[in-house]
PDB file of N, CA, C, O and CB in Angstrom:
ATOM      1  N   MET A   1      37.328  26.355   0.251  1.00  0.00           N
ATOM      2  CA  MET A   1      36.169  25.737  -0.335  1.00  0.00           C
ATOM      3  C   MET A   1      35.008  25.800   0.649  1.00  0.00           C
ATOM      4  O   MET A   1      35.110  25.339   1.785  1.00  0.00           O
ATOM      5  CB  MET A   1      36.471  24.290  -0.740  1.00  0.00           C
ATOM      6  N   SER A   2      33.939  26.362   0.205  1.00  0.00           N
ATOM      7  CA  SER A   2      32.773  26.446   1.080  1.00  0.00           C
ATOM      8  C   SER A   2      31.806  25.322   0.739  1.00  0.00           C
ATOM      9  O   SER A   2      31.621  24.941  -0.417  1.00  0.00           O
ATOM     10  CB  SER A   2      32.077  27.827   0.950  1.00  0.00           C
ATOM     11  N   GLN A   3      31.210  24.819   1.788  1.00  0.00           N
ATOM     12  CA  GLN A   3      30.226  23.763   1.587  1.00  0.00           C
ATOM     13  C   GLN A   3      28.882  24.392   1.276  1.00  0.00           C
ATOM     14  O   GLN A   3      28.475  25.372   1.900  1.00  0.00           O
ATOM     15  CB  GLN A   3      30.129  22.845   2.830  1.00  0.00           C
ATOM     16  N   GLN A   4      28.210  23.817   0.311  1.00  0.00           N
ATOM     17  CA  GLN A   4      26.890  24.318  -0.015  1.00  0.00           C
ATOM     18  C   GLN A   4      25.872  23.662   0.900  1.00  0.00           C
ATOM     19  O   GLN A   4      25.992  22.476   1.209  1.00  0.00           O
ATOM     20  CB  GLN A   4      26.548  24.060  -1.497  1.00  0.00           C
ATOM     21  N   PRO A   5      24.881  24.406   1.334  1.00  0.00           N
ATOM     22  CA  PRO A   5      23.880  23.812   2.225  1.00  0.00           C
ATOM     23  C   PRO A   5      23.057  22.758   1.489  1.00  0.00           C
ATOM     24  O   PRO A   5      22.936  22.772   0.264  1.00  0.00           O
ATOM     25  CB  PRO A   5      22.954  24.902   2.799  1.00  0.00           C
ATOM     26  N   ASP A   6      22.501  21.850   2.277  1.00  0.00           N
ATOM     27  CA  ASP A   6      21.629  20.835   1.694  1.00  0.00           C
ATOM     28  C   ASP A   6      20.416  21.511   1.066  1.00  0.00           C
ATOM     29  O   ASP A   6      19.927  22.522   1.571  1.00  0.00           O
ATOM     30  CB  ASP A   6      21.188  19.800   2.764  1.00  0.00           C
ATOM     31  N   PRO A   7      19.937  20.951  -0.032  1.00  0.00           N
ATOM     32  CA  PRO A   7      18.735  21.544  -0.636  1.00  0.00           C
ATOM     33  C   PRO A   7      17.543  21.337   0.289  1.00  0.00           C
ATOM     34  O   PRO A   7      17.501  20.361   1.038  1.00  0.00           O
ATOM     35  CB  PRO A   7      18.450  20.926  -2.036  1.00  0.00           C
ATOM     36  N   PRO A   8      16.588  22.235   0.245  1.00  0.00           N
ATOM     37  CA  PRO A   8      15.424  22.084   1.115  1.00  0.00           C
ATOM     38  C   PRO A   8      14.617  20.859   0.708  1.00  0.00           C
ATOM     39  O   PRO A   8      14.625  20.468  -0.459  1.00  0.00           O
ATOM     40  CB  PRO A   8      14.542  23.346   1.068  1.00  0.00           C
ATOM     41  N   PRO A   9      13.923  20.254   1.662  1.00  0.00           N
ATOM     42  CA  PRO A   9      13.107  19.079   1.311  1.00  0.00           C
ATOM     43  C   PRO A   9      11.984  19.493   0.370  1.00  0.00           C
ATOM     44  O   PRO A   9      11.539  20.641   0.394  1.00  0.00           O
ATOM     45  CB  PRO A   9      12.522  18.406   2.586  1.00  0.00           C
ATOM     46  N   PRO A  10      11.527  18.562  -0.456  1.00  0.00           N
ATOM     47  CA  PRO A  10      10.443  18.915  -1.370  1.00  0.00           C
ATOM     48  C   PRO A  10       9.181  19.245  -0.576  1.00  0.00           C
ATOM     49  O   PRO A  10       8.959  18.685   0.498  1.00  0.00           O
ATOM     50  CB  PRO A  10      10.171  17.763  -2.370  1.00  0.00           C
ATOM     51  N   PRO A  11       8.373  20.130  -1.087  1.00  0.00           N
ATOM     52  CA  PRO A  11       7.158  20.492  -0.354  1.00  0.00           C
ATOM     53  C   PRO A  11       6.211  19.306  -0.253  1.00  0.00           C
ATOM     54  O   PRO A  11       6.111  18.483  -1.163  1.00  0.00           O
ATOM     55  CB  PRO A  11       6.453  21.671  -1.032  1.00  0.00           C
ATOM     56  N   SER A  12       5.526  19.242   0.870  1.00  0.00           N
ATOM     57  CA  SER A  12       4.567  18.167   1.082  1.00  0.00           C
ATOM     58  C   SER A  12       3.348  18.395   0.207  1.00  0.00           C
ATOM     59  O   SER A  12       2.810  19.501   0.139  1.00  0.00           O
ATOM     60  CB  SER A  12       4.160  18.073   2.566  1.00  0.00           C
ATOM     61  N   ASN A  13       2.935  17.363  -0.443  1.00  0.00           N
ATOM     62  CA  ASN A  13       1.774  17.454  -1.312  1.00  0.00           C
ATOM     63  C   ASN A  13       0.521  17.206  -0.479  1.00  0.00           C
ATOM     64  O   ASN A  13       0.480  16.269   0.318  1.00  0.00           O
ATOM     65  CB  ASN A  13       1.875  16.440  -2.490  1.00  0.00           C
ATOM     66  N   SER A  14      -0.481  18.026  -0.654  1.00  0.00           N
ATOM     67  CA  SER A  14      -1.685  17.895   0.168  1.00  0.00           C
ATOM     68  C   SER A  14      -2.496  16.657  -0.188  1.00  0.00           C
ATOM     69  O   SER A  14      -3.396  16.279   0.563  1.00  0.00           O
ATOM     70  CB  SER A  14      -2.549  19.127   0.021  1.00  0.00           C
ATOM     71  N   THR A  15      -2.201  16.023  -1.310  1.00  0.00           N
ATOM     72  CA  THR A  15      -2.953  14.831  -1.700  1.00  0.00           C
ATOM     73  C   THR A  15      -2.277  13.540  -1.258  1.00  0.00           C
ATOM     74  O   THR A  15      -2.785  12.459  -1.556  1.00  0.00           O
ATOM     75  CB  THR A  15      -3.144  14.811  -3.195  1.00  0.00           C
ATOM     76  N   ASP A  16      -1.155  13.617  -0.560  1.00  0.00           N
ATOM     77  CA  ASP A  16      -0.448  12.405  -0.147  1.00  0.00           C
ATOM     78  C   ASP A  16      -1.296  11.528   0.764  1.00  0.00           C
ATOM     79  O   ASP A  16      -1.272  10.304   0.640  1.00  0.00           O
ATOM     80  CB  ASP A  16       0.846  12.769   0.555  1.00  0.00           C
ATOM     81  N   GLY A  17      -2.031  12.126   1.661  1.00  0.00           N
ATOM     82  CA  GLY A  17      -2.880  11.347   2.569  1.00  0.00           C
ATOM     83  C   GLY A  17      -3.946  10.567   1.826  1.00  0.00           C
ATOM     84  O   GLY A  17      -4.209   9.405   2.137  1.00  0.00           O
ATOM     85  N   TRP A  18      -4.558  11.210   0.844  1.00  0.00           N
ATOM     86  CA  TRP A  18      -5.577  10.521   0.059  1.00  0.00           C
ATOM     87  C   TRP A  18      -4.965   9.404  -0.781  1.00  0.00           C
ATOM     88  O   TRP A  18      -5.576   8.353  -0.976  1.00  0.00           O
ATOM     89  CB  TRP A  18      -6.314  11.512  -0.841  1.00  0.00           C
ATOM     90  N   ARG A  19      -3.750   9.644  -1.277  1.00  0.00           N
ATOM     91  CA  ARG A  19      -3.075   8.620  -2.061  1.00  0.00           C
ATOM     92  C   ARG A  19      -2.735   7.404  -1.209  1.00  0.00           C
ATOM     93  O   ARG A  19      -2.915   6.267  -1.645  1.00  0.00           O
ATOM     94  CB  ARG A  19      -1.812   9.185  -2.692  1.00  0.00           C
ATOM     95  N   VAL A  20      -2.244   7.640   0.001  1.00  0.00           N
ATOM     96  CA  VAL A  20      -1.925   6.538   0.916  1.00  0.00           C
ATOM     97  C   VAL A  20      -3.193   5.761   1.262  1.00  0.00           C
ATOM     98  O   VAL A  20      -3.188   4.530   1.266  1.00  0.00           O
ATOM     99  CB  VAL A  20      -1.251   7.072   2.208  1.00  0.00           C
ATOM    100  N   LEU A  21      -4.272   6.476   1.550  1.00  0.00           N
ATOM    101  CA  LEU A  21      -5.538   5.816   1.868  1.00  0.00           C
ATOM    102  C   LEU A  21      -6.037   4.991   0.690  1.00  0.00           C
ATOM    103  O   LEU A  21      -6.565   3.895   0.878  1.00  0.00           O
ATOM    104  CB  LEU A  21      -6.593   6.850   2.269  1.00  0.00           C
ATOM    105  N   SER A  22      -5.874   5.507  -0.516  1.00  0.00           N
ATOM    106  CA  SER A  22      -6.321   4.747  -1.685  1.00  0.00           C
ATOM    107  C   SER A  22      -5.464   3.510  -1.917  1.00  0.00           C
ATOM    108  O   SER A  22      -5.977   2.484  -2.361  1.00  0.00           O
ATOM    109  CB  SER A  22      -6.298   5.627  -2.925  1.00  0.00           C
ATOM    110  N   TYR A  23      -4.161   3.588  -1.622  1.00  0.00           N
ATOM    111  CA  TYR A  23      -3.320   2.389  -1.716  1.00  0.00           C
ATOM    112  C   TYR A  23      -3.798   1.322  -0.731  1.00  0.00           C
ATOM    113  O   TYR A  23      -3.898   0.148  -1.088  1.00  0.00           O
ATOM    114  CB  TYR A  23      -1.837   2.741  -1.444  1.00  0.00           C
ATOM    115  N   LEU A  24      -4.093   1.723   0.500  1.00  0.00           N
ATOM    116  CA  LEU A  24      -4.538   0.768   1.507  1.00  0.00           C
ATOM    117  C   LEU A  24      -5.883   0.147   1.134  1.00  0.00           C
ATOM    118  O   LEU A  24      -6.047  -1.072   1.201  1.00  0.00           O
ATOM    119  CB  LEU A  24      -4.635   1.447   2.869  1.00  0.00           C
ATOM    120  N   ILE A  25      -6.828   0.972   0.746  1.00  0.00           N
ATOM    121  CA  ILE A  25      -8.150   0.448   0.388  1.00  0.00           C
ATOM    122  C   ILE A  25      -8.059  -0.399  -0.880  1.00  0.00           C
ATOM    123  O   ILE A  25      -8.679  -1.458  -0.972  1.00  0.00           O
ATOM    124  CB  ILE A  25      -9.160   1.603   0.191  1.00  0.00           C
ATOM    125  N   GLY A  26      -7.290   0.070  -1.846  1.00  0.00           N
ATOM    126  CA  GLY A  26      -7.148  -0.692  -3.091  1.00  0.00           C
ATOM    127  C   GLY A  26      -6.507  -2.046  -2.882  1.00  0.00           C
ATOM    128  O   GLY A  26      -6.945  -3.040  -3.460  1.00  0.00           O
ATOM    129  N   GLY A  27      -5.462  -2.093  -2.053  1.00  0.00           N
ATOM    130  CA  GLY A  27      -4.820  -3.380  -1.768  1.00  0.00           C
ATOM    131  C   GLY A  27      -5.751  -4.335  -1.062  1.00  0.00           C
ATOM    132  O   GLY A  27      -5.796  -5.524  -1.380  1.00  0.00           O
ATOM    133  N   LEU A  28      -6.504  -3.810  -0.091  1.00  0.00           N
ATOM    134  CA  LEU A  28      -7.450  -4.663   0.621  1.00  0.00           C
ATOM    135  C   LEU A  28      -8.541  -5.179  -0.308  1.00  0.00           C
ATOM    136  O   LEU A  28      -8.853  -6.369  -0.300  1.00  0.00           O
ATOM    137  CB  LEU A  28      -8.073  -3.903   1.786  1.00  0.00           C
ATOM    138  N   VAL A  29      -9.113  -4.300  -1.095  1.00  0.00           N
ATOM    139  CA  VAL A  29     -10.215  -4.699  -1.975  1.00  0.00           C
ATOM    140  C   VAL A  29      -9.739  -5.688  -3.039  1.00  0.00           C
ATOM    141  O   VAL A  29     -10.401  -6.693  -3.300  1.00  0.00           O
ATOM    142  CB  VAL A  29     -10.839  -3.462  -2.647  1.00  0.00           C
ATOM    143  N   LEU A  30      -8.598  -5.403  -3.645  1.00  0.00           N
ATOM    144  CA  LEU A  30      -8.104  -6.280  -4.708  1.00  0.00           C
ATOM    145  C   LEU A  30      -7.809  -7.690  -4.192  1.00  0.00           C
ATOM    146  O   LEU A  30      -8.318  -8.672  -4.733  1.00  0.00           O
ATOM    147  CB  LEU A  30      -6.847  -5.685  -5.334  1.00  0.00           C
ATOM    148  N   TYR A  31      -6.984  -7.786  -3.144  1.00  0.00           N
ATOM    149  CA  TYR A  31      -6.590  -9.108  -2.670  1.00  0.00           C
ATOM    150  C   TYR A  31      -7.693  -9.814  -1.891  1.00  0.00           C
ATOM    151  O   TYR A  31      -7.748 -11.044  -1.892  1.00  0.00           O
ATOM    152  CB  TYR A  31      -5.366  -8.995  -1.811  1.00  0.00           C
ATOM    153  N   ALA A  32      -8.573  -9.064  -1.225  1.00  0.00           N
ATOM    154  CA  ALA A  32      -9.731  -9.692  -0.582  1.00  0.00           C
ATOM    155  C   ALA A  32     -10.673 -10.240  -1.649  1.00  0.00           C
ATOM    156  O   ALA A  32     -11.251 -11.313  -1.483  1.00  0.00           O
ATOM    157  CB  ALA A  32     -10.476  -8.680   0.335  1.00  0.00           C
ATOM    158  N   GLY A  33     -10.823  -9.501  -2.740  1.00  0.00           N
ATOM    159  CA  GLY A  33     -11.659  -9.985  -3.838  1.00  0.00           C
ATOM    160  C   GLY A  33     -11.097 -11.244  -4.483  1.00  0.00           C
ATOM    161  O   GLY A  33     -11.842 -12.169  -4.807  1.00  0.00           O
ATOM    162  N   ILE A  34      -9.795 -11.274  -4.666  1.00  0.00           N
ATOM    163  CA  ILE A  34      -9.169 -12.483  -5.209  1.00  0.00           C
ATOM    164  C   ILE A  34      -9.349 -13.640  -4.239  1.00  0.00           C
ATOM    165  O   ILE A  34      -9.656 -14.756  -4.657  1.00  0.00           O
ATOM    166  CB  ILE A  34      -7.666 -12.246  -5.494  1.00  0.00           C
ATOM    167  N   GLY A  35      -9.161 -13.388  -2.948  1.00  0.00           N
ATOM    168  CA  GLY A  35      -9.365 -14.436  -1.941  1.00  0.00           C
ATOM    169  C   GLY A  35     -10.797 -14.916  -1.901  1.00  0.00           C
ATOM    170  O   GLY A  35     -11.049 -16.115  -1.779  1.00  0.00           O
ATOM    171  N   TRP A  36     -11.742 -13.989  -2.003  1.00  0.00           N
ATOM    172  CA  TRP A  36     -13.157 -14.368  -1.999  1.00  0.00           C
ATOM    173  C   TRP A  36     -13.487 -15.241  -3.207  1.00  0.00           C
ATOM    174  O   TRP A  36     -14.203 -16.234  -3.084  1.00  0.00           O
ATOM    175  CB  TRP A  36     -14.049 -13.114  -1.992  1.00  0.00           C
ATOM    176  N   MET A  37     -12.954 -14.861  -4.388  1.00  0.00           N
ATOM    177  CA  MET A  37     -13.210 -15.667  -5.582  1.00  0.00           C
ATOM    178  C   MET A  37     -12.596 -17.059  -5.458  1.00  0.00           C
ATOM    179  O   MET A  37     -13.206 -18.049  -5.862  1.00  0.00           O
ATOM    180  CB  MET A  37     -12.660 -14.965  -6.824  1.00  0.00           C
ATOM    181  N   LEU A  38     -11.387 -17.133  -4.898  1.00  0.00           N
ATOM    182  CA  LEU A  38     -10.764 -18.444  -4.711  1.00  0.00           C
ATOM    183  C   LEU A  38     -11.555 -19.292  -3.715  1.00  0.00           C
ATOM    184  O   LEU A  38     -11.706 -20.497  -3.913  1.00  0.00           O
ATOM    185  CB  LEU A  38      -9.314 -18.282  -4.231  1.00  0.00           C
ATOM    186  N   ASP A  39     -12.060 -18.669  -2.646  1.00  0.00           N
ATOM    187  CA  ASP A  39     -12.885 -19.403  -1.687  1.00  0.00           C
ATOM    188  C   ASP A  39     -14.154 -19.938  -2.341  1.00  0.00           C
ATOM    189  O   ASP A  39     -14.558 -21.071  -2.079  1.00  0.00           O
ATOM    190  CB  ASP A  39     -13.246 -18.507  -0.501  1.00  0.00           C
ATOM    191  N   ARG A  40     -14.779 -19.136  -3.183  1.00  0.00           N
ATOM    192  CA  ARG A  40     -16.000 -19.592  -3.860  1.00  0.00           C
ATOM    193  C   ARG A  40     -15.687 -20.713  -4.849  1.00  0.00           C
ATOM    194  O   ARG A  40     -16.443 -21.678  -4.960  1.00  0.00           O
ATOM    195  CB  ARG A  40     -16.684 -18.418  -4.590  1.00  0.00           C
ATOM    196  N   TRP A  41     -14.586 -20.584  -5.555  1.00  0.00           N
ATOM    197  CA  TRP A  41     -14.230 -21.548  -6.586  1.00  0.00           C
ATOM    198  C   TRP A  41     -13.786 -22.875  -5.979  1.00  0.00           C
ATOM    199  O   TRP A  41     -14.162 -23.941  -6.466  1.00  0.00           O
ATOM    200  CB  TRP A  41     -13.130 -20.985  -7.474  1.00  0.00           C
ATOM    201  N   LEU A  42     -12.972 -22.808  -4.897  1.00  0.00           N
ATOM    202  CA  LEU A  42     -12.411 -24.017  -4.293  1.00  0.00           C
ATOM    203  C   LEU A  42     -13.198 -24.515  -3.085  1.00  0.00           C
ATOM    204  O   LEU A  42     -12.831 -25.526  -2.486  1.00  0.00           O
ATOM    205  CB  LEU A  42     -10.990 -23.764  -3.886  1.00  0.00           C
ATOM    206  N   ASP A  43     -14.268 -23.824  -2.723  1.00  0.00           N
ATOM    207  CA  ASP A  43     -15.106 -24.182  -1.586  1.00  0.00           C
ATOM    208  C   ASP A  43     -14.284 -24.286  -0.295  1.00  0.00           C
ATOM    209  O   ASP A  43     -14.344 -25.282   0.425  1.00  0.00           O
ATOM    210  CB  ASP A  43     -15.826 -25.506  -1.861  1.00  0.00           C
ATOM    211  N   THR A  44     -13.515 -23.224  -0.028  1.00  0.00           N
ATOM    212  CA  THR A  44     -12.708 -23.139   1.191  1.00  0.00           C
ATOM    213  C   THR A  44     -13.123 -21.890   1.957  1.00  0.00           C
ATOM    214  O   THR A  44     -14.047 -21.185   1.549  1.00  0.00           O
ATOM    215  CB  THR A  44     -11.175 -23.110   0.861  1.00  0.00           C
ATOM    216  N   SER A  45     -12.446 -21.618   3.059  1.00  0.00           N
ATOM    217  CA  SER A  45     -12.796 -20.428   3.838  1.00  0.00           C
ATOM    218  C   SER A  45     -11.572 -19.680   4.352  1.00  0.00           C
ATOM    219  O   SER A  45     -11.700 -18.868   5.269  1.00  0.00           O
ATOM    220  CB  SER A  45     -13.673 -20.816   5.003  1.00  0.00           C
ATOM    221  N   PHE A  46     -10.393 -19.927   3.793  1.00  0.00           N
ATOM    222  CA  PHE A  46      -9.202 -19.276   4.332  1.00  0.00           C
ATOM    223  C   PHE A  46      -8.550 -18.303   3.358  1.00  0.00           C
ATOM    224  O   PHE A  46      -7.665 -17.549   3.762  1.00  0.00           O
ATOM    225  CB  PHE A  46      -8.203 -20.313   4.736  1.00  0.00           C
ATOM    226  N   PHE A  47      -8.949 -18.292   2.108  1.00  0.00           N
ATOM    227  CA  PHE A  47      -8.323 -17.382   1.154  1.00  0.00           C
ATOM    228  C   PHE A  47      -8.744 -15.927   1.368  1.00  0.00           C
ATOM    229  O   PHE A  47      -7.943 -15.018   1.152  1.00  0.00           O
ATOM    230  CB  PHE A  47      -8.661 -17.807  -0.257  1.00  0.00           C
ATOM    231  N   LEU A  48      -9.980 -15.698   1.786  1.00  0.00           N
ATOM    232  CA  LEU A  48     -10.424 -14.321   2.038  1.00  0.00           C
ATOM    233  C   LEU A  48      -9.622 -13.669   3.160  1.00  0.00           C
ATOM    234  O   LEU A  48      -9.093 -12.577   2.951  1.00  0.00           O
ATOM    235  CB  LEU A  48     -11.914 -14.300   2.386  1.00  0.00           C
ATOM    236  N   PRO A  49      -9.504 -14.285   4.353  1.00  0.00           N
ATOM    237  CA  PRO A  49      -8.659 -13.647   5.378  1.00  0.00           C
ATOM    238  C   PRO A  49      -7.200 -13.523   4.948  1.00  0.00           C
ATOM    239  O   PRO A  49      -6.547 -12.527   5.258  1.00  0.00           O
ATOM    240  CB  PRO A  49      -8.734 -14.435   6.674  1.00  0.00           C
ATOM    241  N   ALA A  50      -6.686 -14.521   4.241  1.00  0.00           N
ATOM    242  CA  ALA A  50      -5.307 -14.437   3.760  1.00  0.00           C
ATOM    243  C   ALA A  50      -5.158 -13.306   2.749  1.00  0.00           C
ATOM    244  O   ALA A  50      -4.133 -12.624   2.736  1.00  0.00           O
ATOM    245  CB  ALA A  50      -4.871 -15.770   3.132  1.00  0.00           C
ATOM    246  N   GLY A  51      -6.160 -13.097   1.906  1.00  0.00           N
ATOM    247  CA  GLY A  51      -6.122 -12.008   0.938  1.00  0.00           C
ATOM    248  C   GLY A  51      -6.170 -10.649   1.611  1.00  0.00           C
ATOM    249  O   GLY A  51      -5.508  -9.712   1.165  1.00  0.00           O
ATOM    250  N   ILE A  52      -6.949 -10.533   2.681  1.00  0.00           N
ATOM    251  CA  ILE A  52      -7.016  -9.267   3.416  1.00  0.00           C
ATOM    252  C   ILE A  52      -5.660  -8.941   4.032  1.00  0.00           C
ATOM    253  O   ILE A  52      -5.174  -7.816   3.918  1.00  0.00           O
ATOM    254  CB  ILE A  52      -8.102  -9.330   4.515  1.00  0.00           C
ATOM    255  N   VAL A  53      -5.057  -9.925   4.681  1.00  0.00           N
ATOM    256  CA  VAL A  53      -3.748  -9.710   5.311  1.00  0.00           C
ATOM    257  C   VAL A  53      -2.687  -9.421   4.254  1.00  0.00           C
ATOM    258  O   VAL A  53      -1.878  -8.507   4.414  1.00  0.00           O
ATOM    259  CB  VAL A  53      -3.339 -10.939   6.153  1.00  0.00           C
ATOM    260  N   LEU A  54      -2.691 -10.192   3.188  1.00  0.00           N
ATOM    261  CA  LEU A  54      -1.709  -9.993   2.119  1.00  0.00           C
ATOM    262  C   LEU A  54      -1.893  -8.626   1.455  1.00  0.00           C
ATOM    263  O   LEU A  54      -0.912  -7.928   1.195  1.00  0.00           O
ATOM    264  CB  LEU A  54      -1.827 -11.114   1.068  1.00  0.00           C
ATOM    265  N   GLY A  55      -3.126  -8.245   1.184  1.00  0.00           N
ATOM    266  CA  GLY A  55      -3.385  -6.952   0.565  1.00  0.00           C
ATOM    267  C   GLY A  55      -2.943  -5.795   1.436  1.00  0.00           C
ATOM    268  O   GLY A  55      -2.356  -4.833   0.939  1.00  0.00           O
ATOM    269  N   ALA A  56      -3.217  -5.875   2.740  1.00  0.00           N
ATOM    270  CA  ALA A  56      -2.793  -4.812   3.652  1.00  0.00           C
ATOM    271  C   ALA A  56      -1.270  -4.755   3.738  1.00  0.00           C
ATOM    272  O   ALA A  56      -0.683  -3.673   3.719  1.00  0.00           O
ATOM    273  CB  ALA A  56      -3.399  -5.027   5.053  1.00  0.00           C
ATOM    274  N   GLY A  57      -0.640  -5.912   3.831  1.00  0.00           N
ATOM    275  CA  GLY A  57       0.820  -5.947   3.918  1.00  0.00           C
ATOM    276  C   GLY A  57       1.487  -5.409   2.666  1.00  0.00           C
ATOM    277  O   GLY A  57       2.437  -4.631   2.754  1.00  0.00           O
ATOM    278  N   LEU A  58       1.002  -5.812   1.505  1.00  0.00           N
ATOM    279  CA  LEU A  58       1.597  -5.322   0.262  1.00  0.00           C
ATOM    280  C   LEU A  58       1.339  -3.830   0.065  1.00  0.00           C
ATOM    281  O   LEU A  58       2.174  -3.126  -0.504  1.00  0.00           O
ATOM    282  CB  LEU A  58       1.051  -6.106  -0.929  1.00  0.00           C
ATOM    283  N   ALA A  59       0.195  -3.349   0.529  1.00  0.00           N
ATOM    284  CA  ALA A  59      -0.073  -1.914   0.432  1.00  0.00           C
ATOM    285  C   ALA A  59       0.883  -1.119   1.310  1.00  0.00           C
ATOM    286  O   ALA A  59       1.363  -0.060   0.906  1.00  0.00           O
ATOM    287  CB  ALA A  59      -1.523  -1.611   0.827  1.00  0.00           C
ATOM    288  N   VAL A  60       1.163  -1.621   2.505  1.00  0.00           N
ATOM    289  CA  VAL A  60       2.105  -0.939   3.391  1.00  0.00           C
ATOM    290  C   VAL A  60       3.503  -0.934   2.778  1.00  0.00           C
ATOM    291  O   VAL A  60       4.206   0.074   2.846  1.00  0.00           O
ATOM    292  CB  VAL A  60       2.130  -1.612   4.778  1.00  0.00           C
ATOM    293  N   VAL A  61       3.908  -2.049   2.184  1.00  0.00           N
ATOM    294  CA  VAL A  61       5.220  -2.112   1.528  1.00  0.00           C
ATOM    295  C   VAL A  61       5.278  -1.135   0.359  1.00  0.00           C
ATOM    296  O   VAL A  61       6.282  -0.447   0.172  1.00  0.00           O
ATOM    297  CB  VAL A  61       5.519  -3.548   1.039  1.00  0.00           C
ATOM    298  N   LEU A  62       4.209  -1.072  -0.427  1.00  0.00           N
ATOM    299  CA  LEU A  62       4.158  -0.131  -1.545  1.00  0.00           C
ATOM    300  C   LEU A  62       4.253   1.312  -1.054  1.00  0.00           C
ATOM    301  O   LEU A  62       4.965   2.125  -1.643  1.00  0.00           O
ATOM    302  CB  LEU A  62       2.868  -0.330  -2.351  1.00  0.00           C
ATOM    303  N   ILE A  63       3.548   1.624   0.007  1.00  0.00           N
ATOM    304  CA  ILE A  63       3.600   2.973   0.579  1.00  0.00           C
ATOM    305  C   ILE A  63       4.999   3.272   1.092  1.00  0.00           C
ATOM    306  O   ILE A  63       5.510   4.376   0.900  1.00  0.00           O
ATOM    307  CB  ILE A  63       2.570   3.127   1.717  1.00  0.00           C
ATOM    308  N   TYR A  64       5.618   2.302   1.741  1.00  0.00           N
ATOM    309  CA  TYR A  64       6.976   2.506   2.258  1.00  0.00           C
ATOM    310  C   TYR A  64       7.941   2.841   1.128  1.00  0.00           C
ATOM    311  O   TYR A  64       8.690   3.813   1.222  1.00  0.00           O
ATOM    312  CB  TYR A  64       7.460   1.255   3.012  1.00  0.00           C
ATOM    313  N   PHE A  65       7.931   2.052   0.068  1.00  0.00           N
ATOM    314  CA  PHE A  65       8.870   2.297  -1.029  1.00  0.00           C
ATOM    315  C   PHE A  65       8.523   3.576  -1.794  1.00  0.00           C
ATOM    316  O   PHE A  65       9.413   4.212  -2.359  1.00  0.00           O
ATOM    317  CB  PHE A  65       8.882   1.104  -1.987  1.00  0.00           C
ATOM    318  N   ARG A  66       7.270   3.952  -1.820  1.00  0.00           N
ATOM    319  CA  ARG A  66       6.864   5.163  -2.524  1.00  0.00           C
ATOM    320  C   ARG A  66       7.278   6.419  -1.772  1.00  0.00           C
ATOM    321  O   ARG A  66       7.660   7.409  -2.396  1.00  0.00           O
ATOM    322  CB  ARG A  66       5.362   5.163  -2.742  1.00  0.00           C
ATOM    323  N   TYR A  67       7.211   6.400  -0.449  1.00  0.00           N
ATOM    324  CA  TYR A  67       7.417   7.612   0.331  1.00  0.00           C
ATOM    325  C   TYR A  67       8.659   7.598   1.222  1.00  0.00           C
ATOM    326  O   TYR A  67       8.818   8.487   2.059  1.00  0.00           O
ATOM    327  CB  TYR A  67       6.226   7.849   1.171  1.00  0.00           C
ATOM    328  N   ARG A  68       9.533   6.620   1.064  1.00  0.00           N
ATOM    329  CA  ARG A  68      10.718   6.610   1.923  1.00  0.00           C
ATOM    330  C   ARG A  68      11.649   7.759   1.563  1.00  0.00           C
ATOM    331  O   ARG A  68      11.636   8.271   0.444  1.00  0.00           O
ATOM    332  CB  ARG A  68      11.460   5.269   1.807  1.00  0.00           C
ATOM    333  N   GLU A  69      12.446   8.142   2.531  1.00  0.00           N
ATOM    334  CA  GLU A  69      13.423   9.214   2.323  1.00  0.00           C
ATOM    335  C   GLU A  69      14.575   8.680   1.477  1.00  0.00           C
ATOM    336  O   GLU A  69      15.032   7.556   1.684  1.00  0.00           O
ATOM    337  CB  GLU A  69      13.948   9.769   3.685  1.00  0.00           C
ATOM    338  N   SER A  70      15.030   9.461   0.555  1.00  0.00           N
ATOM    339  CA  SER A  70      16.144   9.031  -0.310  1.00  0.00           C
ATOM    340  C   SER A  70      17.463   9.297   0.354  1.00  0.00           C
ATOM    341  O   SER A  70      18.513   9.003  -0.219  1.00  0.00           O
ATOM    342  CB  SER A  70      16.095   9.739  -1.664  1.00  0.00           C
TER     343      SER A  70
END
């Protein structure tokens, strides 16, 4: 019985970098915007920084699960 070689990895898509950048910017803008609206509505000053951190963190997690090796 001969072992078959592993299949070659899928070709790298040239748009992956732009997609990753859009995930990061989109996460920051979305959650920073939600934080900014909550700060305006509740007259506080901590939701915007929390939204920025949360948006960046969730974007990184999304990128990880999207591009991890199977």
